[in-house]
N, C-alpha and C positions, 0 to 999 in steps of 0.2 A: 431129161429132167426127172427127180420121182420127190413128191413132197408128201408125208403124211401127216395128218391132225389130226385130234380126238379130244372130244369134251363130254363133260359129265349129263349125268341125265339127273332128276331131280325128284325129292319128295313133298309135300307139303305136310308139316305136322301139323299145323292149329290154322283153321281160321278160313278152308276152303266155302264158297256160294257166299259169306260172310264179306269177304273179302271186294265182292262185286259191289256193295252197300255203302264201299267207304273205313269197312272193319279192316283191322292190322289183320296179319297172317304169319307164320313162321313155316320156311321153309330150308329144306337142306340137301344139296349135292350129296349123289351117292356113288359109288364106285364102280355104276353100269358105263358105259362109256359106247360113243359112236366112234367110228374110226373113219377119216376120206381119205384119200389115197389119188392125189394129182399127177396123172403122167404125160410125158409128150406125146402128138400127135401129129404125122405127116401133113394131116389136111387141115381148116379149118371148124371142122364140126366138134362138138362135144358130147361125147357119148358117157354115159353114166350107166351103170352096173350093180344093183343090190342083190347079192344074192340070197342074203336069209329074207327076202320079201319075197325072192324069184321074180322081179322083175328088173328091166331095163327098157333103155331109151334113147333119143336125141331132144338135147335140150337146142331150141332155135332161139337165140337173141331178138333178131331183128324182127321175128314174125309173135314172139312172145308167148309162144306154144312148148308145149311135150309132146316128142312122137315116140308112140311105144314102141318096143318091140317084141317084147316078151311082157306077161304079166297080166293082169285083169285091170279095168279101169279105176275099182277102189281102191289100187296101190298108186296110182297116177300122182296122189296127193302129194308121196314127200320127193314127187322129182319136182315137183311145182316148187315147193320149200327153197331147192337146188336151185332149182331159173331163178327166183327171184334173187337171192344169196349171189349167185354169179352176175347176175345185173349189175350188180354194184361195185363190182371191183375189177369185172374183165378187163385184160388190156387187150384181147383179139386172137389169139393164138389159138390152135384146136386141142384139146385135151382127151382124154382117156381119163373118167373119175370113178373109183373102185370103192363103195362105201359096207363096213361092216359096222353090225349093229350087237351089242350086247345089251340094251337097252329095249324091253319089249315096246311095242308099237299098241298105242290106241289103251294102255293101263293106268292114263295118267302120270307118266314116270316122267313127261317131258323129252321125248324122244323128237320131236319136230327140233323143238330150241337145238338138243343135243349137235342133231344133221347141221344146224344150220350154223351153228357157231361154229364147227369145225370143217365145214364147207367155206367159210367166210374166210378164216385162217388158211386153210390149207392150199385155196386158189389165190389169195393174195403175199403171202408166200413165196408160192410156185412161179407169181409176178412181178417176185422183186419187192413187192411191198411190206415193210413191216408196220402193219397196225397197232397203235395201242389196244391194251385191254379195254378203254374206254370206248374207241372207236368201234370195236368190232361188238361191244353190246349194244352198240347204238343203233349196227345199221343190222345186227341181227334181232331185235326189236321190231325196227322198220319193217323187216320181212315178213314177221309173226301178224303185225297191224294189217298189211297189206292183204297175206292170205288170209286170213280169217276175220277181219273185219274189226276186232276188238281185241288185246290182250294185254293181261299183265304183265310188267317187266320182270317177273320174279325167275319165270323160267329161265332166260336169256341171259339173266345176270349171274343165276347160280351157273348155268353151264359154261359162260365164261371166267368167273372168278373163284367157282367153289366154296365150300365152308358153308355156314348158318346165317341167316340172313333172316331179319324182322323188317315186314314190309308195314309201318306204319300208318296211321290212321287217315283215310283221304288219299293214300300213295303219297306222303308229302316226303317221302325216306324209305332209302332202303337202309338199313344198319346190320352191317357184319357185327355178330356175335362171338366174343371170345368165351371160346368152350372150352372144360376142363374136364367134363361128365364127360361118360362113357354112353356111347351111341350103339348099343348096340340091336339093331334094326333087322327085322324078317319083313320080307314082302311077300304077302299071297296073292296070284293074280288069275281071275278067269278068263275063261275062251270068251264068255259075252264082253263087249265092250259098249260102254254106256255114250251117248250123244251127248257132249259137253255143252253144247247149243240148246238143245231139247231140255237138257235137264236145268241148267240158268232159268230159260222160261219157266219150267213148271215150278220154280220157287219163287219167281216174278208174279206168276197168277195166284200160286196159295199166300202168297202178301198183299195182294192186293184183294183178295176174297177172306182174309182175317189177318188185316192191318196191325190190330193189337198183341197177336199170338206174336205173329213172325219179328214183328219189331221186339219185342222183349227177348225172342230167342235169338235173334242177332246181336243185340245187346249184352247176353248173354256168352257168346262167342266172345265180341271182343274183351268183356273180363276176361274169360277163361285165356283167351289168347297172351292177355297181359299178363295174366297171373304164370303162367306155361315160361315168359321170357325171363320172371324172377326164378322161379325153378331152376330153368338151366343154368342161368348165371349163378346160384346158390349149390349147384350141384345136390338138388333134393332130387333124388329117382323116386321115390314114395309119390311125393306132388305130381310130378311130371306125369307120373302113368294113370293117377286118378284124374286128372285132366285131360288127358288122351280119351279118356272113357267116357267122361261126360260128354265131352266133344260129339265123339259118336251117337250118346243118344239123340244129342242136338241135330246132326245131320238126319239123325232117323225120321225128328220130328218135321225137318223142311220135307222131308217124302222124298227122300235119294238112297235112302238104303234097298237091298234087297233081300230075301229070302237066304240068299247063297252067301252073297258078304257079311249077312249077320252071323250064318254059321261057323264061319270063318273068323270072324271076330271073337264070339266065344269059345270057339276051340281053343284060338292061341291063348286066351286067358286061363283054362281050364289047363292048358300044357304047361303055364307056369308064369306066361309072359304078364308083366305088371300093368301095360295099357296094352290097347289096341282098338283099332279105328280104321273108317272107312281114309283113304287117301285120292283126294282127284273131285270129278264128279259126283262121282257114284252111278246108281244104275248098272249095276256092272264094273270092271276095271279092275282097281285094287283095294285092299286094305294093306295096313302095315301095324306090328306086332314091336313092341319094345321090350325086350327080354334079357336083361343083365344074368347072367350067371344060364341062361335057360334057349341060348340061340339055339340047338341041335334040336331039343325038344320040341321047341315052338314048328322049327323048319319041317320036322317028320310029321308031325301033327297036320301041319296044314298041305303039304305033300300029299294027301291024303285025299284030298279034296279036287287041287288042283296042280298047280305051280307055286313053289314055293323057293326064293333063294334071299341068302345072307346078302344085307346093303349096306356096307358100312360108309360114314361120311368120306365124302373125298374133299381133302383141303386144297385140292390143285383143280384146277377151271383148264381152260382152254388150254392145250400143247402141243409142240410141234414135237415130233418124234424123229424123224429122219428129214434128208434134206442131201440129195446127189443127184 
């Protein structure tokens, strides 16, 4: 028997870092996906290979550990997400699991959530269980909470459901947005990866040292995120782009920008993007550019730095591709 499932990555459009302090955020699922294929195995072991990361190993559910076969320890993390995912749904049979990635790892694009959601969907289907989307999203969020210690439900929700969502103030609700506006996005990402935990801590310390200034910045992010929600619903391209540019400036003020990210942000605007900003934690990682009618020009310009790709909105979340 063989089952393949996939789930999309995500991009935060507005509100990163401020969301840690109860502010709203807007994020979108993108058509870069993680594919997880599960096959029968004659023994009871669970073997995983991720060729894109050059890592493989065995997942031992009883001992709650990952035993690497190939790859260095820095790449062990992705197998831990899979171990914790399988623990929640495994029925006892041996499995060979193959992962294909076209979501860059460590670039702030929700790769761990995409792999977690796709693993839960594929393994549950392999074991004859039909999980609802709600159950899949809940279990995936539990995995991220266990592995990371703290995690917003944004990534796992988008990987499960797809589309665009607005996370309301104090994370009271995840609201799907009905969007008619074209959303041509280009992602540029660097080989340098920011450490999310360290960057979140750096913003916390800056807020602790300069509370009056940083609280005003966080309140400004809240205001622009709510304005961006209206711009999306009203199909206002100009306003959307301008708000993206303002959000980048506020992230710079929080101290999470780098010279390389900033160069990419401004190069995208010079190539015709209506708006561009850091996406995710910063300190490295990725930028996004909103570029109606200028996608090719922006992508060509960003590729002169490191890597860039076109990122369309994925209205479809997790899906089963094959079962036989």
